[in-house]
N, C-alpha and C positions, 0 to 999 in steps of 0.2 A: 758490218751496223756496232756506235758502243751506244754504251746506257751508261748513264749518268743522272742518281739521288737528284738530283736539281740543273737546274741551270739555269744561268739564270742571261738575257739580253737586255746589253746596254752597257755603256763605259763612264756613266759619271756618275756623282756621288750617291744619288740613288742606288747605281747597281753598285755600284762596291759593298756599304753599306750594307744592301742587303746579305753582300759574300760575306763578310766575315762576319754581319749575322749567322749567317748560313754553317757557317765555320765553326760558331763559339757556341752553335747546337747542335753538334755534334756529324755533321754531313761534309763530305766529300764535293757543294760545288764546281758547274767550268759555266765561265762566263764568256759570252759570246760579240764578240763584236764588230760589226762593219767596215768600221774606219781602221786606222793605227793606232795598235796602244800611245794609249796618252794624247789622241788628238781630239778635235770634237767639237764643241756648242761649248762643252762642259766649264772653260775655265776664261768663259766671258761675263762681265761680273752684272747683274743691275740692280743688285745692292747688295749690303753686310746681309750679315745676320741678326735679327733680332728678337731677342730678350730680353727679360725682364727682370735684369742680374738687380735696378736699386731698389725690386720693389716688392711688396710682402707677401706678393700672391701675383698672381698671371693675369688676373680678370680682367683690371684694365688692360690687356693685350689683344682677347678677348674680343673685349667689349671695343678696343676700335678693326680693330678687325673684320669683324659683321661690318657699322656704320660702313667700311671702306668696298666689303664685298656688298649692299643692301641687302636688302629680303630674299635674297635666294641663297642667301648663303646659311650651311649648316653649323649652328649654333656649339652641335655638341663636340664637333670633327674639330669646329674654331676652338675649342675649349682644351682638346683634347690633345693636339700639336703645341698651341703654344703654353698649355702645362708643360711641356716635354723639355725646352728651349730652355733652361736654365740649367736640365743634364747634359741637352747635348754639346754645351760652350765648355762645361765641367772634365765631358769624354774627351773631344777636340785637344784641350787643352794637358788632360794625362798623357795624349798620342806625343803631343808636342808640336799645335799651333801654336803658333807666332803668335800672338793679337797687339794688337797696337796698344799702351797703357800707359792711363793715369795715374796721377799722383794716387800717391798710398799703396799700387797695383795692381787693385779693380782692372778688365778690360775696360777701353775706352768705349766708350756710347756716346754719340754723334742722336740729336732727335731733329726727326724731316716729315716735311709734312703727311699729314695721316695718324703720326704717330705725339699722344697726348701726355707724353715723358719721356725722355732720352731714354732709349732702347736699342743701337749698332749698330753692334757690332762688330770684331772682321781684323782684316786685314789689309787695308786701303782697294782700294781697284786689283788689290790681288786673295779677294779671298774665295772666289771660288778657285782659282790656281793653287793654292795653297794647301784649301780642306785637299781637292785631288787626290795634291798629294804625297801627304798624308793617308787618306786611306786606302794608294797603293803600297806605301808600305808598310801597313797594317796584315795589306794583303798578302802583298809578299810575305811575311815571314806568316802567315799562315796555313804557307805555300798552296795561294789559291791559284786551277791553272785557268790563265783567258788565250785568248787563242783571236786572233785578232785577222781583217778583210775574209769574214763569214761571214754574210748576208741573209738571213735568215728569211722564206720565201712563205712556209705558213706552220700553222700549227695543226696537228692531226692529233683529232678530241672523237671520243665515244661515245654517245648520248653524255654526254653534258661531258664527262672528264682528260685529263689529259693521258693523251697517250707518249709524246714528240713531238717533234718536232720537223723538216726538213730543210734544209740550207743547201744555200752554195757558197765555195771558198773558189775566192776570186783566184787564189796565186794557183789555181788547175783550173780551175773551172768544171772542177770536178759536186757533184749534187750529192749534197749526201740526208741522210737519215741519223735521226740519235734516239733512240732510248730513253724518256725519260717516267718519273716520276709526278716532277712538278714543273711548274716552269712558271719566272719570278718576270716582265711585261716592265723596261725599265731603265726604256729609253732618252727621247731628246724631245719634247715635244715639237709641234706640227706648222709654229711659225714662220719658217721655209717657205711653207703655202702661200705668200708676199711677197717673197724673195728670192729666194733663192735653197733648192735640198740641201746643201751643205749646211746652213741654217737652224734645220730641225724639220725631218720628214715624218713625225714622228709614223717612226714603225713598228710599237710598239701597238701605240691604240690602233694604228691600220694593220697586225695580225691580229688583232681581236675585233675587231668591224669583217677585216674577211671569216674569224669562223665561225660566224653566225650572234658575238656576242654584241647588244646595243649600249648605242658611248652613254654616256651624259654631259650634262655639263655646253653641250656643244653651242650652245647658245651666246656662251658667254667668250666677247673677244677683248679682254682684253689690250688698252695702250702705253705703253712707255712713250712720259715724255721728252726723256734725254735722249732720243737720237739724233744723232749731226743728219742736219738736212740733207740731201739726195746719196744719204752712202745711207748700207744696216747696223752700222753702227753706232752701236749703246753703249752709256755714259751712266755711272755707279751714282742711284739718287745717295752715296755715301757724301757724295763731294758739297752734298746743299746742308750739310752737318756740320763741314769745317771751312765755309764762307763762301764756296757758291753765291750765287746768285742767277734769279729763272727771274729774267727779264721781258715787256717788249721791244723792241729798234728803240723807239724813241724814249728806254732808261725805268722805264719806269714796274716796280718787280711786283712779283706778280705770282701767285699762284701754282706747284707745277700741273696740277687739275686746268690752269687754265692755259696753255698750251698751244696754240693754232698755226695752224699748214703752213706761213710760211711769217709772221709779224713777232717771234719768240728768239731769246737770246738768252746762253746759259756762262754766264760772269765770271770767270774763278781764276780774277785780277784780281780778289780779297781774298783766299785763303792766307793763311798766314804759311810764314818758314817749318813751324811745329809740322807742322802739315802736308806741306808738298809733299814731304819726301815720301807717301803712302800712296801718294796718288802718279810716281811719275809715270809706269804705261799707260795716262792716260793723256799723259802731255803729249808719249811718241807718237800715238793713237791722232792724236788732232791733228801730229805736225806731220806724219802720213798718212791722217788720210784726204785733209782738208787745209794740207800747208798754213797753219796756222800757229804765232806762239800763246800758248794759254796767259801766259805768265803780262801780256801786254794786250793783246786780242781779245773777240765776247766772239763764241761760236755760231752759227746759227740748229738752229733745233726745231723740229715738227714728232708728231706724234704716230709709233711704231709699231707694230704687232713682233716685240722682241721673247714674248713667252709666251706659253696660252696654262689651260688651264680645265678643259674638258678632257676626257678619257672615258679609261674602263670604268666604273663605278665601286667600288671597292667599298670594304668594312672595312672596322677599325685595328684585323687584323693582319690587311690586304689582303683577304680573299680578295679574289673577284664576283660579285655576284649579280643572277640573272631572275629573273619574272618579278621584277620590283623588288630585287628585294629579295623572297626570300629563300629561295633558295644558293648553292655556290659553285659554281662551275670549277667542281672537285680537281684538284692537285693546281690550277691557276691564279696565280695572285698579279699585281700588279704593283709598282710605284715608283716615287716622283709625278714625272710629267706624263709618262703611260699613265699614272689614275689619278682617278675624280671621286675626291672624297670628299667631295661639296663644303672645303673651308672660305675654296673665293669664290666670290658669286662675280656682278659687276666690275667689280671693280679688284689688287692686287696689293694689299699693305705692304710700304716696302722691309724688306727681307725676312719673309715671310714663305717665297718661291724656295730656301737654299735651308731652312727649319723644317719643309714644310720633305721637301727630296727626301733628309737625314732624317727622318720624323719613319716615315710610311718605309724608305731604305729596312730601318730593322727591324720593323714591325710586323711588317712580308719575311725578311731575311733567317729571321726567331722562327715567328707560326710555318714556315716551312719545310728549313732545319728540320722539327724535331717534330713533323708531320711523318714527313717522307722516308726518318727509318725505318719505318718497321709497314711499307704497305712494299705492292710485289711489283715491277714491271708486268707490261701485258701489253698487246695492239702490234700486234709486229710486223701482224699482215697489213692492218691499214698503212702502217713508215712506209710498206714499199709497198704499197699502192698509190697514197699519196707520191713517192718520191717517182711512177711513171707521169704523175699528175703535172710535178713542181718539172717535169724533162720538155717537158712539153710547150708550160710557160716561157722559157725560155728561151727554144727555138723560134718560136713566134714573131719574138725580139728580129732576130734574125732576118726575119720577113725584109721581102723589099718593098713593099707596102705601107700605106700609115703615112703618119704622121711625125717626121725628126725629134730629138727627144726635145730638143732648141726649139722648136716651135710649141710644142706643148706644154714648158716647162712655162712663155711666155705667154702661153694664149690661158693656163690656170692661172696666173698671178693678176692675168689684169682684170679676169670674171672677180676674182674673187679682192682684189681693190678694191670694183665701184659699190663690192656689198658693204665694205668699210669704210669708202669714200662719203657714197653714195648718199641714194635716199634707200632707207632702206623697208618700201614697204614691198605689200601683196604683188605688185604687177614689178616687179625690179628682181623678187628676191624667185618668181616664179618661169622669170627670162632667166637668172643666171640656174636654175634649177637644171632650163632646159641643153642649159649650151653644157655644162658639167654636164649631164649624161650622152650629152653628145661625144668629150672628152671621154669615157669611159667607155665608149659604142666604139672608139677607134681607134684601129690597132697601133700602137710606138714602135719607134721603127729606131736601128743601132747603123751606123756607117758603118764602124767600128766593128771585126765581123772577126777579131782574135781571138781564142780563147780560155787565153789568160793574160788577166790581172787588165779584163775590160771594164776600167772604172765608170764609160758609158752606159757599156750594158746593167753596173747599180747604179744608176742615175738614174733609169731607163724606170726598173724595179719598186725604187721609190715615189718616182712620181708614180707609177699605179697604186701605190698607196696611198699617198698628198692626193691624188683624186674619189678617190675611196670616200676621207675622210669629210672632203671642201663638199661631194655629198650630202652626207650629214648636217655636214655645218650649216648650208641653203637651207636643208626642209627642216631644221628645228629654228 
C-alpha cells in the first residue's frame, strides 16, 4: 500500500494550483485523475478571468459579485476572493500566460453584463485551456506526480479525520488503497447531471457526501445563457465584451439574464477583426456543432447548467467544515468546483468561476502542504477494510440485475431537468425526491464484462455519485 503526505483528486486549474502550492509549502503531493491527463471539462470557457485591473481596489468587484448572487452570497468570502484577483493575474503572467493586450501593454479588459467596470480579462475563448497548460508546466517543473485513469471510490475517515482513500486503476482493474495524511477534493462540478457525466460528474463532492459530509449551496442552480440550443456546448461571456450581442429572434437587443428557452439568439457578426482572432475556437465549435458560420449567421441560444457552485463547505484555508462550521474534518480540504465557499449565490458573476478555482486551489494547497508535513500516518486497518467494501461495490456492477448505464443516465437527466425547467413547488420536489430515491435503490448494471479499461464501469461509478448529489439537490 502506498503512502503519500497529500493526495489531490482532480485535474483542472483548482487541482493543479493546489498541487503547486502544496509543493511550494514543502510537501510532495500526488494528483489522481479519473480521466486522461489533459482531458476533461477544464478547457471549456464560460468566461475569462475577472480582476479589478483598472480600479483602486476590489470593492466594486465584490459589490457586483454580491449583486449577482443575491442574499445567499457570503460577502466575506466574496471580498476575500475578489481581493486576490489582481495578484492572480500577475502570477499567471509571470508564469508565461499570454493575455490579450491593449494599447499601453496592460491586459485587455472587457465589460460584460453584471460588471460595473471593464473587468473581464484572459485569452479570448481559450482562457481555461491556456491557464491549464501554464499550470501543468509549473507542476512538471516541481516534479509533481500525476496519475490518470485512477477513479476514486471512497474516502477513509476515522472520527472525522482523513486516513486515506480507495480507488480503482482503470488500466488494470485493481482496487487500490492509498494511505495519506490529507486529501484535497478539486474535481469538476456536477453540471453533467443535466446533460452527460462527461460534462462534470461532481466526483469530489460525491466522495465527501458518501463519507457523511453535509454539502451546502445545493439549492443554487445558476444557468449559463450562452448555451447553444439543442446541445451541451457553452460559449464564453467574453464574446459579449468584444462585439457580440444577445437578441431576440425579432432583432431586439436583450440582456443575457433575459434569455429564454426558444426566442433568443447570439449575434457575433459585429465582432471586430482585431478581436476575432481570440475567438477562433468559438467559430470552429459553432460550425462543428450547428453548421453555422458566425461571420454571417446568428446562433440560437438558451439557458443551460454549465457550472455548479454547491459542494463541500470550506473555510478561508480550504479546510472542510462540519457541524455548521464549528469543526474541521481533519485533513480534508476542498477547492474549486468541489468546494462551497459561499461566494456565489443564485447567480454567477462572469469571470468569477476561474478566479475562485485558482484562489481556493492556492489556499487549500498552501495549508494542506504545511499542515501535513509534521503529521503521522495512521488507519492502515481501516483502509484495508474499505478496500473490501470497494471490491464488493465494483462486483455489484457486473450483476445482470438492474438498470443499464444509459437508462440510468437518461432517467436522472429527465427528472433533474424537470426540477430546472418545471415548477419547483413542494409537490414537484417531493415527486422528484421519490424518483431519485428509487434510482438510488436500483442497481446499475454494466454490459461490458471486461476488467481492464472498462469505461462503462467508470461511468456507472460516476452515475452513483451523481444520483447521491441529485438527492441532496432536491432535498435542499
